[in-house]
FIKOLZA-1660 file (N, C-alpha, C; in steps of 0.1 Angstrom, whole numbers, plus 5000, padded with zeros to 4 digits):
% residues 137
   i   px   py   pz ch aa at
   1 5171 5131 5069  A  M  N
   1 5158 5134 5067  A  M CA
   1 5161 5136 5051  A  M  C
   2 5146 5130 5045  A  S  N
   2 5147 5128 5029  A  S CA
   2 5146 5145 5025  A  S  C
   3 5149 5149 5013  A  D  N
   3 5147 5158 5005  A  D CA
   3 5135 5157 4999  A  D  C
   4 5132 5148 4995  A  V  N
   4 5116 5139 4987  A  V CA
   4 5107 5137 4996  A  V  C
   5 5095 5145 4998  A  I  N
   5 5088 5146 5009  A  I CA
   5 5073 5147 4997  A  I  C
   6 5062 5136 5000  A  F  N
   6 5051 5139 4993  A  F CA
   6 5038 5141 5008  A  F  C
   7 5031 5150 5001  A  E  N
   7 5018 5152 5014  A  E CA
   7 5007 5144 5005  A  E  C
   8 4998 5137 5017  A  T  N
   8 4985 5134 5016  A  T CA
   8 4975 5138 5018  A  T  C
   9 4964 5135 5016  A  I  N
   9 4953 5142 5019  A  I CA
   9 4949 5140 5033  A  I  C
  10 4951 5125 5036  A  R  N
  10 4944 5121 5047  A  R CA
  10 4956 5108 5051  A  R  C
  11 4955 5105 5064  A  G  N
  11 4968 5090 5067  A  G CA
  11 4960 5086 5084  A  G  C
  12 4962 5076 5082  A  W  N
  12 4961 5068 5098  A  W CA
  12 4971 5058 5099  A  W  C
  13 4975 5055 5113  A  G  N
  13 4981 5045 5115  A  G CA
  13 4998 5046 5120  A  G  C
  14 5006 5037 5122  A  P  N
  14 5016 5040 5128  A  P CA
  14 5028 5045 5119  A  P  C
  15 5041 5053 5122  A  T  N
  15 5051 5056 5110  A  T CA
  15 5056 5040 5106  A  T  C
  16 5063 5040 5096  A  V  N
  16 5069 5026 5090  A  V CA
  16 5080 5027 5079  A  V  C
  17 5087 5023 5078  A  E  N
  17 5096 5023 5066  A  E CA
  17 5094 5007 5059  A  E  C
  18 5098 5009 5045  A  G  N
  18 5095 4996 5037  A  G CA
  18 5098 5002 5022  A  G  C
  19 5101 4991 5016  A  D  N
  19 5103 4995 5004  A  D CA
  19 5090 4991 4994  A  D  C
  20 5091 5004 4984  A  A  N
  20 5079 5006 4975  A  A CA
  20 5077 4991 4964  A  A  C
  21 5062 4988 4966  A  L  N
  21 5054 4981 4953  A  L CA
  21 5047 4988 4949  A  L  C
  22 5051 4994 4934  A  V  N
  22 5042 5009 4929  A  V CA
  22 5033 4998 4917  A  V  C
  23 5018 4998 4916  A  L  N
  23 5011 4994 4911  A  L CA
  23 5004 5002 4900  A  L  C
  24 5002 5001 4888  A  R  N
  24 4998 5011 4877  A  R CA
  24 4982 5011 4876  A  R  C
  25 4976 4998 4882  A  E  N
  25 4962 4999 4882  A  E CA
  25 4954 4995 4895  A  E  C
  26 4943 4995 4898  A  G  N
  26 4936 4995 4912  A  G CA
  26 4943 4980 4920  A  G  C
  27 4936 4981 4931  A  F  N
  27 4941 4967 4938  A  F CA
  27 4931 4961 4946  A  F  C
  28 4930 4946 4947  A  S  N
  28 4920 4943 4956  A  S CA
  28 4929 4930 4961  A  S  C
  29 4931 4930 4974  A  P  N
  29 4936 4915 4982  A  P CA
  29 4928 4901 4981  A  P  C
  30 4915 4906 4974  A  R  N
  30 4910 4890 4973  A  R CA
  30 4910 4888 4960  A  R  C
  31 4911 4897 4951  A  Y  N
  31 4908 4891 4937  A  Y CA
  31 4923 4891 4930  A  Y  C
  32 4935 4898 4933  A  D  N
  32 4945 4899 4925  A  D CA
  32 4954 4891 4933  A  D  C
  33 4954 4886 4941  A  L  N
  33 4964 4881 4951  A  L CA
  33 4963 4868 4959  A  L  C
  34 4972 4859 4956  A  D  N
  34 4972 4843 4964  A  D CA
  34 4975 4847 4980  A  D  C
  35 4961 4846 4983  A  R  N
  35 4960 4850 5001  A  R CA
  35 4972 4839 5009  A  R  C
  36 4977 4827 5001  A  W  N
  36 4983 4821 5008  A  W CA
  36 5001 4825 5010  A  W  C
  37 5005 4830 4993  A  T  N
  37 5018 4833 4993  A  T CA
  37 5020 4845 4994  A  T  C
  38 5007 4854 4993  A  G  N
  38 5017 4871 4992  A  G CA
  38 5021 4878 4979  A  G  C
  39 5018 4866 4970  A  L  N
  39 5021 4869 4953  A  L CA
  39 5009 4873 4950  A  L  C
  40 5015 4886 4941  A  I  N
  40 5004 4889 4930  A  I CA
  40 4999 4880 4921  A  I  C
  41 4989 4877 4919  A  S  N
  41 4987 4866 4910  A  S CA
  41 4976 4865 4899  A  S  C
  42 4969 4880 4898  A  R  N
  42 4961 4880 4884  A  R CA
  42 4970 4883 4873  A  R  C
  43 4968 4873 4866  A  I  N
  43 4975 4874 4851  A  I CA
  43 4976 4888 4843  A  I  C
  44 4984 4897 4840  A  G  N
  44 4986 4907 4831  A  G CA
  44 4986 4919 4842  A  G  C
  45 4985 4917 4857  A  H  N
  45 4983 4926 4866  A  H CA
  45 4998 4933 4865  A  H  C
  46 4999 4949 4866  A  S  N
  46 5014 4955 4865  A  S CA
  46 5022 4947 4874  A  S  C
  47 5019 4941 4884  A  A  N
  47 5029 4933 4896  A  A CA
  47 5027 4919 4894  A  A  C
  48 5023 4914 4886  A  E  N
  48 5021 4902 4885  A  E CA
  48 5033 4892 4888  A  E  C
  49 5032 4886 4899  A  G  N
  49 5043 4878 4905  A  G CA
  49 5052 4879 4916  A  G  C
  50 5052 4897 4923  A  E  N
  50 5053 4905 4930  A  E CA
  50 5052 4900 4943  A  E  C
  51 5057 4898 4954  A  S  N
  51 5051 4896 4968  A  S CA
  51 5050 4909 4973  A  S  C
  52 5038 4908 4981  A  I  N
  52 5034 4923 4990  A  I CA
  52 5042 4921 5002  A  I  C
  53 5047 4908 5006  A  K  N
  53 5049 4910 5018  A  K CA
  53 5060 4922 5023  A  K  C
  54 5060 4928 5035  A  D  N
  54 5065 4939 5040  A  D CA
  54 5069 4951 5032  A  D  C
  55 5061 4951 5019  A  R  N
  55 5063 4962 5011  A  R CA
  55 5050 4973 5015  A  R  C
  56 5058 4986 5010  A  I  N
  56 5047 4999 5008  A  I CA
  56 5042 4999 4998  A  I  C
  57 5026 4995 4993  A  L  N
  57 5020 4992 4982  A  L CA
  57 5017 5004 4980  A  L  C
  58 5017 5011 4966  A  V  N
  58 5018 5027 4960  A  V CA
  58 5005 5022 4951  A  V  C
  59 4992 5026 4952  A  I  N
  59 4981 5019 4944  A  I CA
  59 4970 5032 4939  A  I  C
  60 4966 5033 4927  A  P  N
  60 4961 5045 4925  A  P CA
  60 4947 5044 4925  A  P  C
  61 4943 5032 4930  A  T  N
  61 4925 5030 4935  A  T CA
  61 4926 5019 4940  A  T  C
  62 4912 5018 4943  A  V  N
  62 4908 5005 4948  A  V CA
  62 4900 4998 4942  A  V  C
  63 4896 4984 4944  A  K  N
  63 4887 4978 4934  A  K CA
  63 4883 4966 4943  A  K  C
  64 4872 4958 4942  A  G  N
  64 4865 4949 4948  A  G CA
  64 4854 4958 4962  A  G  C
  65 4851 4948 4967  A  G  N
  65 4841 4950 4978  A  G CA
  65 4845 4948 4991  A  G  C
  66 4830 4946 4996  A  V  N
  66 4833 4943 5014  A  V CA
  66 4842 4931 5019  A  V  C
  67 4846 4923 5011  A  A  N
  67 4853 4908 5014  A  A CA
  67 4868 4915 5015  A  A  C
  68 4873 4927 5005  A  A  N
  68 4887 4929 5010  A  A CA
  68 4891 4936 5022  A  A  C
  69 4880 4940 5028  A  G  N
  69 4881 4948 5044  A  G CA
  69 4886 4931 5052  A  G  C
  70 4882 4923 5051  A  W  N
  70 4891 4914 5062  A  W CA
  70 4904 4909 5058  A  W  C
  71 4904 4909 5047  A  A  N
  71 4919 4904 5038  A  A CA
  71 4928 4907 5042  A  A  C
  72 4930 4919 5045  A  F  N
  72 4948 4924 5051  A  F CA
  72 4945 4921 5065  A  F  C
  73 4937 4917 5075  A  F  N
  73 4937 4911 5086  A  F CA
  73 4943 4896 5086  A  F  C
  74 4938 4891 5076  A  D  N
  74 4940 4873 5074  A  D CA
  74 4958 4875 5068  A  D  C
  75 4961 4883 5061  A  L  N
  75 4972 4883 5055  A  L CA
  75 4982 4889 5068  A  L  C
  76 4980 4896 5076  A  L  N
  76 4986 4900 5085  A  L CA
  76 4988 4888 5097  A  L  C
  77 4978 4880 5100  A  H  N
  77 4981 4871 5104  A  H CA
  77 4987 4857 5100  A  H  C
  78 4988 4856 5086  A  K  N
  78 4995 4846 5080  A  K CA
  78 5011 4849 5079  A  K  C
  79 5012 4865 5085  A  G  N
  79 5028 4866 5081  A  G CA
  79 5034 4873 5068  A  G  C
  80 5021 4877 5059  A  I  N
  80 5026 4880 5044  A  I CA
  80 5020 4894 5041  A  I  C
  81 5013 4899 5054  A  A  N
  81 5011 4915 5048  A  A CA
  81 5021 4925 5046  A  A  C
  82 5014 4935 5035  A  P  N
  82 5025 4945 5033  A  P CA
  82 5027 4955 5048  A  P  C
  83 5036 4965 5044  A  R  N
  83 5038 4972 5057  A  R CA
  83 5029 4986 5058  A  R  C
  84 5026 4992 5043  A  G  N
  84 5019 5002 5046  A  G CA
  84 5011 5005 5029  A  G  C
  85 5002 5013 5032  A  L  N
  85 4995 5010 5020  A  L CA
  85 4991 5028 5015  A  L  C
  86 4992 5027 5004  A  I  N
  86 4994 5043 5000  A  I CA
  86 4984 5044 4987  A  I  C
  87 4970 5049 4986  A  F  N
  87 4965 5050 4979  A  F CA
  87 4960 5064 4970  A  F  C
  88 4959 5064 4958  A  G  N
  88 4954 5080 4955  A  G CA
  88 4943 5080 4957  A  G  C
  89 4932 5072 4956  A  K  N
  89 4915 5073 4959  A  K CA
  89 4914 5059 4966  A  K  C
  90 4907 5061 4978  A  L  N
  90 4902 5048 4985  A  L CA
  90 4889 5049 4989  A  L  C
  91 4883 5035 4997  A  N  N
  91 4871 5035 5001  A  N CA
  91 4870 5032 5012  A  N  C
  92 4856 5032 5019  A  P  N
  92 4856 5030 5033  A  P CA
  92 4860 5017 5039  A  P  C
  93 4856 5004 5029  A  V  N
  93 4863 4992 5031  A  V CA
  93 4873 4989 5029  A  V  C
  94 4885 4997 5026  A  M  N
  94 4905 4995 5027  A  M CA
  94 4904 5001 5040  A  M  C
  95 4900 5011 5042  A  V  N
  95 4899 5016 5056  A  V CA
  95 4896 5011 5065  A  V  C
  96 4886 5004 5067  A  Q  N
  96 4883 4992 5074  A  Q CA
  96 4890 4983 5078  A  Q  C
  97 4897 4975 5065  A  G  N
  97 4906 4966 5066  A  G CA
  97 4918 4974 5071  A  G  C
  98 4924 4981 5068  A  A  N
  98 4937 4988 5072  A  A CA
  98 4938 4987 5089  A  A  C
  99 4929 4995 5095  A  V  N
  99 4923 4998 5105  A  V CA
  99 4925 4985 5116  A  V  C
 100 4915 4973 5108  A  L  N
 100 4912 4965 5117  A  L CA
 100 4928 4953 5117  A  L  C
 101 4937 4959 5107  A  A  N
 101 4950 4949 5107  A  A CA
 101 4960 4960 5112  A  A  C
 102 4954 4971 5119  A  R  N
 102 4968 4981 5123  A  R CA
 102 4978 4983 5111  A  R  C
 103 4975 4984 5099  A  M  N
 103 4981 4987 5089  A  M CA
 103 4981 5004 5085  A  M  C
 104 4993 5012 5085  A  P  N
 104 4991 5025 5084  A  P CA
 104 4984 5026 5067  A  P  C
 105 4978 5035 5065  A  I  N
 105 4971 5036 5053  A  I CA
 105 4972 5053 5049  A  I  C
 106 4974 5056 5038  A  L  N
 106 4975 5070 5036  A  L CA
 106 4968 5072 5021  A  L  C
 107 4959 5084 5018  A  E  N
 107 4956 5089 5010  A  E CA
 107 4952 5095 5001  A  E  C
 108 4954 5098 4985  A  G  N
 108 4950 5111 4980  A  G CA
 108 4972 5119 4980  A  G  C
 109 4973 5123 4965  A  W  N
 109 4985 5127 4966  A  W CA
 109 4988 5135 4953  A  W  C
 110 4996 5142 4951  A  S  N
 110 5000 5151 4940  A  S CA
 110 5005 5142 4927  A  S  C
 111 5004 5151 4915  A  P  N
 111 5010 5141 4903  A  P CA
 111 5025 5134 4905  A  P  C
 112 5035 5145 4915  A  E  N
 112 5044 5141 4913  A  E CA
 112 5051 5126 4920  A  E  C
 113 5041 5124 4928  A  I  N
 113 5042 5110 4936  A  I CA
 113 5045 5097 4923  A  I  C
 114 5043 5102 4912  A  A  N
 114 5047 5096 4902  A  A CA
 114 5064 5092 4900  A  A  C
 115 5070 5099 4909  A  E  N
 115 5086 5099 4906  A  E CA
 115 5085 5084 4917  A  E  C
 116 5080 5080 4924  A  I  N
 116 5083 5067 4932  A  I CA
 116 5081 5055 4927  A  I  C
 117 5094 5048 4926  A  R  N
 117 5097 5036 4919  A  R CA
 117 5096 5026 4928  A  R  C
 118 5091 5011 4921  A  S  N
 118 5092 5001 4930  A  S CA
 118 5110 5002 4935  A  S  C
 119 5110 4994 4945  A  G  N
 119 5124 4995 4952  A  G CA
 119 5127 5005 4961  A  G  C
 120 5122 5015 4957  A  D  N
 120 5124 5026 4966  A  D CA
 120 5122 5026 4983  A  D  C
 121 5132 5032 4991  A  R  N
 121 5127 5029 5003  A  R CA
 121 5118 5042 5007  A  R  C
 122 5109 5038 5013  A  L  N
 122 5099 5052 5019  A  L CA
 122 5099 5050 5035  A  L  C
 123 5093 5060 5037  A  K  N
 123 5089 5060 5051  A  K CA
 123 5077 5069 5054  A  K  C
 124 5064 5060 5056  A  L  N
 124 5052 5068 5061  A  L CA
 124 5049 5072 5073  A  L  C
 125 5045 5085 5073  A  T  N
 125 5043 5092 5088  A  T CA
 125 5026 5095 5086  A  T  C
 126 5018 5090 5088  A  P  N
 126 5003 5089 5086  A  P CA
 126 4996 5102 5094  A  P  C
 127 5005 5100 5110  A  S  N
 127 5000 5115 5117  A  S CA
 127 5001 5127 5108  A  S  C
 128 5014 5127 5102  A  L  N
 128 5018 5143 5095  A  L CA
 128 5014 5142 5080  A  L  C
 129 5006 5132 5078  A  R  N
 129 5002 5127 5061  A  R CA
 129 5014 5132 5052  A  R  C
 130 5024 5120 5052  A  R  N
 130 5040 5125 5053  A  R CA
 130 5041 5111 5042  A  R  C
 131 5048 5110 5032  A  I  N
 131 5058 5099 5025  A  I CA
 131 5070 5108 5024  A  I  C
 132 5078 5100 5030  A  E  N
 132 5094 5103 5020  A  E CA
 132 5098 5095 5016  A  E  C
 133 5111 5098 5007  A  V  N
 133 5117 5089 5001  A  V CA
 133 5131 5089 5004  A  V  C
 134 5132 5078 5011  A  L  N
 134 5144 5076 5019  A  L CA
 134 5158 5073 5010  A  L  C
 135 5156 5064 5002  A  D  N
 135 5165 5059 4993  A  D CA
 135 5159 5053 4979  A  D  C
 136 5166 5060 4968  A  R  N
 136 5162 5057 4958  A  R CA
 136 5167 5042 4953  A  R  C
 137 5158 5034 4945  A  R  N
 137 5162 5021 4942  A  R CA
 137 5174 5018 4933  A  R  C
% end
């Protein structure tokens, strides 16, 4: 068990492990992503060129609207979906999309979560509202 554990406000979905992809700004699967390759394609995005496939996305906030909800389901069926989502703040559309895609989603964290870096191995336990850092990159 890890000694680095973060608690969140809310969580839903199955327990998963995966490598983190930390974003410095909001994220929309519709506007920031090439939905055929799974690469973040918006020029100037902090994770431009990175793949979201099988990663756990750590995102400060959402952006976009209703269309983002179906996008995670679409990514799942294309085989390029992330393993899980951690948001500082989210909206009902992202929750709906995550539930539809059966993708774990957590919301709300303490400032210490800034310790998580892209590449860190994480374990999400939404039923406990917990994020564990299993291995540092």
